[in-house]
N, C-alpha and C positions, 0 to 999 in steps of 0.2 A: 959385710953382709949380716954378721951377727948383730951389729948395732942396729941395722934396719929392722931386724926381727924384734929386738927389745923395744924400739920406738913403736912399732906397730902393735905389739902386745900391750903397751901402755895406753895406746889409743883405744884398743878393744876394751880395756878395763876402765874406759871413760876418765882417764887422768887428764884434766883440762890443762895442767901445767905443761904437759908434753905438746899439746896443740899450740899453746902460747909460744913455746920455744921454737916450734916449727914455723909458726907465723913470723916470729922475729928473725929467724934465720933466712927465710925465703921471700918474704913479702916484697921487698924492694926489687929483687931480680924478677919476680913474677909480674910486678906492676910494670916494669920497663918492658918486659916481653909483651904484655897485653897492650901497652901503649904503642908498641911498634906495629901492631895490627890495626888498632882502632883509632889512634890519634886523638883520644879524648880522655882527659884526666879522670872525670867522674865515672865514666864507663869502665875504664881500666881498674879503678878501685873496686867497683861493683863486681867485676869479673873475678878479681883475686879473692874478694870476700866470699863469693859463691863457691869457689874451688875449695876453700878451707871448710866451708859448711858441708860441702859434698864429702870431703875427706872424713870429717867427723861423723857424718851420718852413715857412710858406707863402711867405715872401719868396723862397725858392729856386726856387719853381715857378710863382708867381702874380704878376701885375702888380697892385700896389696903388697906386691913384692918389692917394688922400687918406689918409695914415696916421692922422691924428687921427680922421677919420670911421670908419675901419676899427676903431680901438680902442674908440671909444664905442659903435658899433653892436654890436661883439662883446660888450662888457660887458652891453649891454641884452639880447641874445639869451641869453647865459649865465645872467643873472639870471632871465629868464623861464623858461628850462628848469629851473632850480633850483626855482622856485616851482611849476611844473607837477609836478615830481617830489614835492614836499611835499604837493600836493593828492592825488596818487595814493596816497601813503603813508597818509594819514588814514583812508580807507576800510578799508585793510588792518588798521590798528590797531583799528578798531571791530569788524571781523570776528573778530579774535583775542580781543577781550574777550567777544564773544557766545559763542564756542566754549568759553571757560573755564567759563561757567556751566552748560554741558550735560554736562560730563564728571564721572566719579567722582573721589573724592579722590586715589587713587593715580595715575590718568591725569593729573589736574590737576597734581600735584606733579612728575611726569615732564615734562610739558609745560613747566611753569615753569622747571625746571632746564635743559632743552634750549633754551628760548627765551632764557634768561639767557646761556647759553654762546654762542648764536648772536649775540646783541646785543653781548656783550663782544668777540667776535671781529670783528664788523663795525666796532666802535669802534677796533680796532687798524689798520684799513685807512686809507690816505690818502683824503681826501675824494672825489677823482675816481674812484679805484678802487672805493670803496664805492658810489658812484652807479651805475657800470657794472654791478657785481655785483648790486646791488639790482634794476636793470632786467632783468638776465638771469635771475636765479634766483628772484626773488620775483614780478616782474611778468610774466615769461615772454616778454620781447622777444627777437627774434633779433638776431644781431650787426649786421646791416645796419640794422635799426630803431634800435638803440642808437646806431650811428654817426651816423645822420641826426638823431636826437633831440638828441644832445650835440655835434653838429658836430665829430666827430673821425673818424679813419680806422678802417676795419674792423680793420686790424692793431693799432691802439692799443686797440680794444675787446678783441681777443683777448689782448693782453698784460696788460691790467688784470684780466681774468677769470683768466688763468693765475696772476698774482701773488696774487690773492685766494684762489684754491684752495690755493696753496702755504701761505698764512698759516693757512687753516682746517685743513689737514692737520697743520701743525706744532702749532697750539693744541689741537686735539682729541686729538693723540697724548699730550700732557702731562697730560691729565685722566684 
């Protein structure tokens, strides 16, 4: 317990070496845990990275009693949020497919082209930014709902949306 307090104190004092040691000690177990939920290597890596970023950010303002518990619980919630997002995405994909069958050939071609541009641009976004932008623009969540859903600050949501819009403007200008 005393060791936990020393580690947490070092994090509060912004000692990056402590964060690096924690990362080295836990990343593999956290990655395997995340992978057991999501079954995707890249997503699992992103989840683990996000948890360590969260630990670093929250250590300045929040008292974390059990760092290991915090890390594993965080991975679990991030993985569950990712899976929920995937479930919400599936009905949208189905509705897109049903719309395609009802339109004329020209409208269908325009739709496919714009959908393709949209998806290519979304692929250019970092994973977390893509998730925030999807919840905001496709699912219609407000910033507060996104912050709660993804366990991030409203300011972080705003930054992700701003960054995504910048990428969309840049990409659509070149076309």
